[in-house]
N, C-alpha and C positions, 0 to 999 in steps of 0.2 A: 742843216748843219753838215759841213764837210768832214771828210775823214783824212787822217794823215797816216801814211805808211812809214813804219819805223823798221829799220834793218837792225836786227839784234845779233850780236856775235855770241854764240853759245859754245862753251867748252864741254865736251863729253869726256869726263875724267877717265872712264873705263877704257875708252879707245884712244884717248889722248890725241884726238883729231879735232880740228875746229871746223864747224859748219856754220853757214849763215842761215838765219830764219827770218822771214818777213812776216810781220803781223800788222793788222789794220786796227786802229783805235780812233775814237771820235776826236776831232780836232780840238775840242774844248778840253778834253783830258790831256792831250799833248801840250797845250798851253800851260795847264796847271803843273804838269810834270817838269816843264822847263824851269819853273821857279824853284824847284827843289834840286839841290846838288847831290844826287844819288847815282850810283852806277846801276842804271836800269837794266843793263844786260845781266848783271849779277842777280838782281831781284827776279827777273824773268827766269833765269836758269834755276834758281832755288825753287820757284813756284812750279816749274816743269818737273823738277826732280821729285818734289813732294807729291805731286799728282800721280806721277808714274809709280812711286812707292805705294801710294794708297791703292792704286789699281792692282798692283802686284799682290798686295796683302789680301784684297778681296778675292782675287783669283786663287790664291793659296787656300783660303777658307773654303771656297767652293770645291776644290780638289779634295781637301781633307774631309769635308762633309760627304762627298761622293765615296771616298774610301770607307768611311764608317758604315754607310748603308749597304755596301757590297758584301759584307760578311754575314751570310745568312745563318741563322741559328745561334749566333753568339751574342751574349748580353754582357755588357761591362758590369752591370749591377750583379748579375749572377756570378761572374768571375771573381769579383771582389769578395762576395759572400763566401765562395768556396775557399778563397785564399785565407780569409780571416778565420773561417771554421777550421781549416787545416792547421793553423798556427795555434789555436786555442785548445786543440785536442792534446791531452797529455801523452808524452812519448814513453 
């Protein structure tokens, strides 16, 4: 089965510059896509944007997890208990 190369025009909103991106898909998929009147560039742009956001969220989680483990001797549970105890003590 052959493959078709599609040139997709992608708009990166943050930079407001246009770039071209070439992807390769199976020919059978291209034929099926031709029957549907959709802006495939927009579909691809949204998919790329969502995938980048997903990756960025995973990276942020890794960074936050790393920050949590770097504080030696500190316990969030102990800190909350101290805070609650200090508030419940009559003044």
